[in-house]
N, C-alpha and C positions, 0 to 999 in steps of 0.2 A: 439615350442610354435608358433603358428600362430600371427603377430602382424599387419597385415594388411588386409582389406576387400577385399572380391570378386569383380568382375567385374561389377557385375550386383547389388552388395550391393552402389556402389560408383554411378552407372548410375541412382539409385532409391534415393539416398541424393542430386543428381544434380537437379532431376526432383524434389524433393519434395522444396527445396532451392527456386528454379525458380518459383513453386504455389508459395510459401509464401511469397517473392519479389512483385508477382503479385498480388495477394490477401488480403494480412493482410493491416488493415489501418492503418494512422500515426498515432501516438501518442495524436494530438487534434480532429481525427475525433473519434477514441477509444473514449477518458476520460476515468475518473477513472470506473472500475469496480465495479458493487456491491460486495461485501464479503458473501453476504445473499441473499436470496428469501422472506426475512420476509416483505419485504415492497410490495410484490407483493402478493394482496389477492385472485388472482384466483388460484395459483400456489398452496398458504398455505391452501386454502378450499379443492383442490385436495387431498392433503397428507393427510388431519385430514379426509377425507371421506374415501381413499382407504387404509390409514395405519392399519397393524393389529394391535389389540392391544387384551388384554384379555377381554373376557366378562361382567368383573364387572368394566372396564372402560367404556363399549359402553354406557352404560346407560348417561352418563353422558356429553356425545357431542352433542353439540346442534343441528349440521348441519342435 
């Protein structure tokens, strides 16, 4: 059973951690992330217009 990672994997992990350290916003900058896109009308309308739905339901969509 192998319990260690290859050198290439360890190098990737180090590169990834360095990227995160350099690019992740602080908690103050990030703020609270929304748990839904329901507040974004454009996202909602795009979904409603493109989501597959049964023919019987298509006539009731107003968009």
